[in-house]
DODOZA-102308 format. One line per field, with one value per residue (C-alpha): residue number from 1; chain; x, y, z. Coordinates in nm, 4 decimals, m for minus. Last residue first. Layout:
residues N
resi: [NUM  ...]
chain: [A  ...]
px: [X  ...]
py: [Y  ...]
pz: [Z  ...]
END
This chain:
residues 351
resi: [351  350  349  348  347  346  345  344  343  342  341  340  339  338  337  336  335  334  333  332  331  330  329  328  327  326  325  324  323  322  321  320  319  318  317  316  315  314  313  312  311  310  309  308  307  306  305  304  303  302  301  300  299  298  297  296  295  294  293  292  291  290  289  288  287  286  285  284  283  282  281  280  279  278  277  276  275  274  273  272  271  270  269  268  267  266  265  264  263  262  261  260  259  258  257  256  255  254  253  252  251  250  249  248  247  246  245  244  243  242  241  240  239  238  237  236  235  234  233  232  231  230  229  228  227  226  225  224  223  222  221  220  219  218  217  216  215  214  213  212  211  210  209  208  207  206  205  204  203  202  201  200  199  198  197  196  195  194  193  192  191  190  189  188  187  186  185  184  183  182  181  180  179  178  177  176  175  174  173  172  171  170  169  168  167  166  165  164  163  162  161  160  159  158  157  156  155  154  153  152  151  150  149  148  147  146  145  144  143  142  141  140  139  138  137  136  135  134  133  132  131  130  129  128  127  126  125  124  123  122  121  120  119  118  117  116  115  114  113  112  111  110  109  108  107  106  105  104  103  102  101  100  99  98  97  96  95  94  93  92  91  90  89  88  87  86  85  84  83  82  81  80  79  78  77  76  75  74  73  72  71  70  69  68  67  66  65  64  63  62  61  60  59  58  57  56  55  54  53  52  51  50  49  48  47  46  45  44  43  42  41  40  39  38  37  36  35  34  33  32  31  30  29  28  27  26  25  24  23  22  21  20  19  18  17  16  15  14  13  12  11  10  9  8  7  6  5  4  3  2  1]
chain: [A  A  A  A  A  A  A  A  A  A  A  A  A  A  A  A  A  A  A  A  A  A  A  A  A  A  A  A  A  A  A  A  A  A  A  A  A  A  A  A  A  A  A  A  A  A  A  A  A  A  A  A  A  A  A  A  A  A  A  A  A  A  A  A  A  A  A  A  A  A  A  A  A  A  A  A  A  A  A  A  A  A  A  A  A  A  A  A  A  A  A  A  A  A  A  A  A  A  A  A  A  A  A  A  A  A  A  A  A  A  A  A  A  A  A  A  A  A  A  A  A  A  A  A  A  A  A  A  A  A  A  A  A  A  A  A  A  A  A  A  A  A  A  A  A  A  A  A  A  A  A  A  A  A  A  A  A  A  A  A  A  A  A  A  A  A  A  A  A  A  A  A  A  A  A  A  A  A  A  A  A  A  A  A  A  A  A  A  A  A  A  A  A  A  A  A  A  A  A  A  A  A  A  A  A  A  A  A  A  A  A  A  A  A  A  A  A  A  A  A  A  A  A  A  A  A  A  A  A  A  A  A  A  A  A  A  A  A  A  A  A  A  A  A  A  A  A  A  A  A  A  A  A  A  A  A  A  A  A  A  A  A  A  A  A  A  A  A  A  A  A  A  A  A  A  A  A  A  A  A  A  A  A  A  A  A  A  A  A  A  A  A  A  A  A  A  A  A  A  A  A  A  A  A  A  A  A  A  A  A  A  A  A  A  A  A  A  A  A  A  A  A  A  A  A  A  A  A  A  A  A  A  A  A  A  A  A  A  A  A  A  A  A  A  A  A  A  A  A  A  A]
px: [m0.6553  m0.3899  m0.5369  m0.7134  m0.3943  m0.2275  m0.4268  m0.4818  m0.5322  m0.5619  m0.4322  m0.1146  m0.0361  m0.0861  0.1142  0.4123  0.3847  0.4133  0.7818  0.8429  0.7121  0.3979  0.3575  0.1376  0.0937  m0.2862  m0.3045  m0.0731  m0.2237  m0.5879  m0.5609  m0.5042  m0.8690  m0.9822  m0.7526  m0.8054  m1.1830  m1.2047  m1.4672  m1.4303  m1.4807  m1.5958  m1.6658  m1.8048  m1.8757  m1.8442  m2.1263  m2.2939  m2.5795  m2.3632  m2.3187  m2.1630  m2.0585  m1.9832  m1.8623  m1.8521  m1.6519  m1.7457  m1.5086  m1.1865  m1.3326  m1.5821  m1.9286  m2.1149  m2.1930  m2.3591  m2.3608  m2.5461  m2.5353  m2.7407  m2.7491  m2.8952  m2.6410  m2.5343  m2.4039  m2.0559  m1.8859  m1.6495  m1.8089  m2.1697  m2.1165  m1.9556  m2.2154  m2.5011  m2.3435  m2.3083  m2.6620  m2.8012  m2.5942  m2.7526  m2.6242  m2.2700  m2.3243  m2.6482  m2.4769  m2.2950  m2.6194  m2.6471  m2.4405  m2.6418  m2.7137  m2.9490  m3.0604  m3.2661  m3.2971  m3.0540  m2.7886  m2.7830  m3.1017  m3.3414  m3.3456  m3.3010  m3.0136  m3.1648  m2.9360  m2.6323  m2.6966  m2.7477  m2.4156  m2.2360  m2.3830  m2.2705  m1.9142  m1.9089  m2.0086  m1.7090  m1.4780  m1.6273  m1.5434  m1.1734  m1.1953  m1.3469  m1.0933  m0.7972  m0.9455  m0.9917  m0.6197  m0.5188  m0.7119  m1.0676  m1.1252  m1.4777  m1.5090  m1.8019  m1.8975  m2.2002  m2.4203  m2.5763  m2.9180  m2.9654  m3.2651  m3.1642  m2.8426  m3.0477  m2.8121  m2.8028  m2.8826  m2.8549  m2.7558  m2.7167  m2.4933  m2.3558  m2.2074  m2.1995  m2.2336  m1.9668  m1.7880  m1.4289  m1.3551  m1.6467  m1.4529  m1.1408  m1.3538  m1.5158  m1.5290  m1.3017  m1.4509  m1.1951  m1.4619  m1.6005  m1.2620  m1.2283  m1.5771  m1.5143  m1.1985  m0.8551  m0.6159  m0.3263  m0.1751  m0.3587  m0.3531  m0.1532  0.2128  0.1534  m0.1431  0.0542  0.3441  0.1139  m0.0610  m0.4205  m0.5802  m0.2814  m0.2066  m0.5352  m0.7168  m0.5663  m0.6502  m1.0101  m1.0316  m0.9325  m1.2066  m1.4613  m1.3319  m1.3800  m1.7541  m1.7194  m1.4705  m1.6649  m1.9794  m1.7913  m1.6667  m2.0155  m2.1591  m1.8893  m1.9253  m2.0814  m2.0226  m2.2109  m2.3807  m2.1871  m2.0933  m2.2906  m2.5680  m2.6919  m2.3850  m2.1188  m1.9770  m1.7223  m1.4248  m1.2063  m0.8888  m0.7466  m0.7640  m0.9179  m1.1384  m1.4521  m1.6245  m1.3386  m1.0748  m1.2657  m1.3040  m0.9313  m0.8735  m1.0693  m0.8438  m0.5366  m0.6669  m0.7011  m0.3333  m0.2285  m0.3778  m0.1917  0.1365  0.1027  0.0016  0.3419  0.5399  0.4101  0.6915  0.4960  0.5358  0.4496  0.1371  0.0193  0.0937  m0.1168  m0.4042  m0.4344  m0.4030  m0.6654  m0.8926  m0.8840  m0.9540  m1.2508  m1.3989  m1.3568  m1.5574  m1.8183  m1.8162  m1.8398  m2.1457  m2.3086  m2.2629  m2.4057  m2.7081  m2.7586  m2.7229  m2.9941  m3.2245  m3.1998  m3.0551  m3.2861  m3.1151  m3.2432  m2.9503  m2.8188  m2.8983  m2.7388  m2.4283  m2.3875  m2.4547  m2.1926  m1.9273  m1.9979  m1.9897  m1.6821  m1.4754  m1.6222  m1.5387  m1.1770  m1.1138  m0.7448  m0.6621  m0.8100  m0.7800  m0.7398  m1.1016  m1.1920  m1.0195  m1.1899  m1.5367  m1.4331  m1.4591  m1.8387  m1.8991  m1.6917  m1.3352  m1.1801  m1.3452  m1.2508  m0.8827  m0.9259  m1.0515  m0.7730  m0.4935  m0.2469  m0.0828  0.1156  0.3554  0.1330  0.0000]
py: [0.5612  0.3376  m0.0143  m0.0154  0.0671  m0.2004  m0.4777  m0.7666  m1.1214  m1.2802  m1.6088  m1.4364  m1.3036  m1.6513  m1.8356  m1.6022  m1.6128  m1.9912  m1.9564  m1.7878  m2.0992  m2.0718  m1.9939  m1.6891  m1.6308  m1.6394  m1.4126  m1.1588  m1.1563  m1.1192  m0.7403  m0.7261  m0.8180  m0.4709  m0.2755  m0.5122  m0.4999  m0.1283  0.0687  0.3829  0.7338  1.0408  1.3624  1.7059  1.5943  1.8688  2.0299  2.1774  2.0591  1.9535  1.5914  1.3085  0.9942  0.6511  0.3863  0.0182  m0.2756  m0.5997  m0.8752  m0.9199  m0.9811  m0.6987  m0.7554  m0.4247  m0.1492  0.1884  0.4377  0.7672  1.1098  1.4233  1.7561  1.7429  1.6917  1.9780  1.9066  1.9460  2.2741  2.1646  1.8458  1.9466  2.3009  2.1924  1.9228  2.1643  2.4237  2.1709  2.0446  2.3974  2.4733  2.1744  2.0302  1.9059  1.8213  1.6339  1.3182  1.2664  1.2286  1.4854  1.4145  1.2947  1.4384  1.7283  1.5483  1.3011  1.0269  0.8116  0.6329  0.2983  0.3509  0.0735  m0.2995  m0.5505  m0.8030  m1.1389  m1.3717  m1.1480  m1.1271  m1.5046  m1.5701  m1.3192  m1.4822  m1.8295  m1.7129  m1.5412  m1.8727  m2.0483  m1.7713  m1.8067  m2.1781  m2.1033  m1.8349  m2.0777  m2.3522  m2.1181  m1.9885  m2.3531  m2.4123  m2.1046  m2.2252  m2.1706  m2.5455  m2.5646  m2.3722  m2.2010  m2.1148  m1.8802  m2.0228  m1.8510  m1.7892  m1.4240  m1.1942  m1.0887  m0.9499  m0.6612  m0.3703  m0.4549  m0.7643  m0.7470  m1.0933  m1.2539  m1.0064  m0.8956  m1.2422  m1.3913  m1.7677  m1.8235  m2.1575  m2.0599  m2.0198  m1.7735  m1.5410  m1.5330  m1.5303  m1.1997  m1.0469  m0.9869  m0.7612  m0.8629  m1.0215  m1.1990  m1.3566  m1.4721  m1.6252  m1.8018  m1.9626  m1.8909  m2.1274  m1.9626  m2.2922  m2.6221  m2.6926  m2.4311  m2.5276  m2.9031  m2.8885  m2.6948  m2.9407  m3.2428  m3.1091  m3.2280  m2.8820  m2.7219  m2.8069  m2.9725  m2.7004  m2.4336  m2.6371  m2.6882  m2.3082  m2.2821  m2.5263  m2.3207  m1.9993  m2.0966  m2.0342  m1.7302  m1.5677  m1.6519  m1.5085  m1.1889  m1.1514  m1.2077  m0.9449  m0.6946  m0.7272  m0.3849  m0.1637  m0.2164  0.1013  0.4022  0.5919  0.3735  0.4435  0.7357  0.8069  0.6996  0.3584  0.3663  0.5563  0.2477  0.2412  m0.0504  m0.1731  0.1482  0.2396  0.1521  m0.1242  m0.2700  m0.1896  m0.3855  m0.6763  m0.6739  m0.6752  m1.0016  m1.1590  m1.0349  m1.1965  m1.5288  m1.5446  m1.3902  m1.6922  m1.9443  m1.7573  m1.7586  m2.1256  m2.2188  m2.0772  m2.3035  m2.2193  m2.0736  m1.7090  m1.7819  m1.9735  m1.6892  m1.4473  m1.6432  m1.7126  m1.3533  m1.2060  m1.4516  m1.3661  m1.0010  m1.0834  m1.3025  m1.0418  m0.7831  m1.0012  m1.0186  m0.6402  m0.5911  m0.8118  m0.6740  m0.3128  m0.3938  m0.5448  m0.2317  m0.0119  m0.2117  m0.1695  0.2124  0.3749  0.6060  0.9009  1.0060  1.2425  1.0860  0.7319  0.7855  0.9311  0.6165  0.3892  0.5692  0.5313  0.1587  0.1016  0.3229  0.1087  m0.2202  m0.1369  m0.0648  m0.3927  m0.4577  m0.0916  m0.1036  0.2729  0.4158  0.4023  0.6398  0.9344  0.9183  0.9126  1.2105  1.4399  1.4099  1.4455  1.7611  1.7682  1.9171  1.6751  1.3880  1.4681  1.3737  1.0262  0.9851  1.0646  0.8452  0.6407  0.3448  0.2658  0.3443  0.0000]
pz: [m0.5676  m0.4169  m0.3920  m0.7298  m0.9183  m0.7068  m0.8679  m0.6285  m0.7538  m0.4070  m0.5525  m0.6705  m0.3246  m0.1767  m0.4434  m0.4038  m0.0233  m0.0387  m0.1296  0.2077  0.3777  0.5876  0.9576  0.8862  0.5111  0.5086  0.8140  0.6451  0.2975  0.4055  0.4297  0.0527  0.0053  0.1100  m0.1220  m0.4150  m0.3574  m0.4417  m0.2516  m0.4565  m0.3237  m0.5127  m0.3247  m0.4070  m0.7614  m1.0234  m1.2260  m0.9178  m0.6973  m0.4034  m0.5119  m0.3078  m0.4959  m0.3496  m0.5941  m0.5115  m0.6424  m0.4688  m0.5704  m0.7670  m1.1143  m1.0438  m0.8992  m0.8857  m0.6404  m0.6438  m0.3589  m0.3828  m0.2219  m0.2576  m0.4381  m0.7881  m1.0697  m1.2943  m1.6424  m1.7868  m1.8721  m2.1509  m2.2840  m2.2206  m2.3458  m2.6717  m2.7459  m2.6734  m2.9014  m3.1838  m3.1324  m3.1486  m3.4619  m3.6355  m3.9644  m3.9050  m3.5391  m3.6067  m3.7367  m3.4063  m3.2169  m2.9364  m2.6250  m2.3288  m1.9835  m2.0603  m2.3730  m2.1686  m2.4318  m2.2390  m2.4449  m2.6280  m2.8277  m2.9305  m2.9941  m2.7167  m2.7037  m2.6070  m2.8035  m2.7515  m2.3775  m2.3529  m2.5250  m2.3024  m1.9904  m2.0930  m2.1671  m1.8285  m1.6681  m1.8243  m1.7043  m1.3561  m1.3538  m1.4043  m1.1372  m0.8866  m0.9627  m0.9049  m0.5812  m0.4786  m0.5324  m0.3340  m0.0294  0.0937  0.1265  m0.0116  m0.3352  m0.4995  m0.8569  m0.8860  m1.1614  m1.4603  m1.6131  m1.7007  m1.6529  m1.3003  m1.4487  m1.5921  m1.5284  m1.1564  m0.9512  m0.5697  m0.4447  m0.7887  m0.9758  m0.6407  m0.5795  m0.2328  m0.1916  0.0734  0.0226  0.1030  m0.2694  m0.2731  m0.0442  m0.2628  m0.5787  m0.4783  m0.1310  0.1686  0.4359  0.6988  0.9201  0.6122  0.5429  0.9028  0.8974  0.5665  0.6991  0.5557  0.3805  0.2005  0.0848  0.1397  m0.2326  m0.4233  m0.4743  m0.4471  m0.6852  m0.9453  m0.9105  m0.9392  m1.2533  m1.2329  m1.2743  m1.4481  m1.8109  m1.8996  m1.7093  m1.9312  m2.2412  m2.1283  m2.0920  m2.4581  m2.5584  m2.3661  m2.5344  m2.8983  m2.9245  m2.6976  m2.9367  m3.2535  m3.0966  m3.0093  m3.3675  m3.5095  m3.2746  m3.3676  m3.7445  m3.7945  m3.4954  m3.1690  m3.0490  m2.9268  m2.6113  m2.3738  m2.1246  m1.9176  m1.7081  m1.9559  m2.0475  m2.3310  m2.1975  m2.2362  m2.0302  m2.2313  m2.5915  m2.7203  m3.0175  m2.8211  m3.0196  m3.2243  m2.9648  m2.7032  m2.9477  m3.0250  m2.6499  m2.6400  m2.9026  m2.7160  m2.3980  m2.5756  m2.6757  m2.3434  m2.1674  m2.3843  m2.3439  m1.9652  m1.9629  m2.1061  m1.8138  m1.5380  m1.2940  m1.0037  m1.1034  m1.4673  m1.3710  m1.1525  m1.4377  m1.6858  m1.4482  m1.3217  m1.6711  m1.7964  m1.5031  m1.6062  m1.9713  m1.8726  m1.6412  m1.9191  m2.1568  m1.8804  m1.8467  m2.2227  m2.2610  m1.9450  m2.0506  m2.3927  m2.2211  m2.0125  m2.3226  m2.4989  m2.1990  m2.2116  m1.8965  m1.7025  m1.5329  m1.1905  m1.1383  m0.8177  m0.9240  m1.2650  m1.0998  m0.8871  m1.1856  m1.3924  m1.1221  m1.0822  m1.4591  m1.5032  m1.2687  m1.3951  m1.7569  m1.6692  m1.4910  m1.5609  m1.4928  m1.1458  m1.1066  m1.4557  m1.5715  m1.2866  m1.4531  m1.7919  m1.6358  m1.4240  m1.7255  m1.7527  m1.3819  m1.4042  m1.2796  m0.9655  m0.7214  m0.9539  m0.8927  m0.5276  m0.6173  m0.8724  m0.6278  m0.8171  m0.5420  m0.6732  m0.3879  m0.0906  0.0000]
END
């Protein structure tokens, strides 16, 4: 803690609600879509903004793709640190394909400014749905490959099973959430417990472990990637028609095509981007299920165009507390497996 401080929360107080979207993407930089999703939901609650159903489904598709890419980085680097070098290259292979999809829809491979308060920046481009379907069709076979290399590998089992064990009660007392908590058998997933963005319409399971050790955390994340593939397929099959941004023009940019023909639209675009919009005074907390656990955003508004306070409840910061009790009386080499199994991202720790 303290080695990657960026002061993003404080910077948000000096930026408009509109500009802060770009800032919050850079906290947990492996979970960009989750950062801006939580922030956008908090602002939407404060301003009373309705999000179109199609935008909610797009958010789910991209968030679940992002969950897969985050877990792939965790799996690849954990394998690399414990001597399973080949799995790293396999995971990066699939992650690059997913980043191609992010670039296709948002123009960026990381730090996507694609979710806004009110919906999404654009609709799916031509060919995007087919590319996503190709990715999810191939992904189960790729996950089988990862498991073929690791799940029954005696070295992988020796380095992870029985390592970093922590009881469910101790994890709950520390506030730990996400795969680390679910690996200890606690059925807590925000997508099920308090559904948002339409998750209540999807059929998926919440993978659970039993032992609460590094090996069960591995199994839980592997299973979560399979469930994310299921959710993405259902979202594509049930994708509603309609707009992808709120129709309340006070909070949304005018359609791009109007800028060349309408002076009013051009002025509105300029004022919204430079001056922002005012949000009624109040406070709101929105939470979602990121790859590392409960990611929450607390926003306080004073009625102006800039937030008075923005605070993120980042799971990496909270989960990091479990490192010491998990490592107590273990070998120094076990610390590598323990830290890896917690899957912390320091950008989310020091905001």
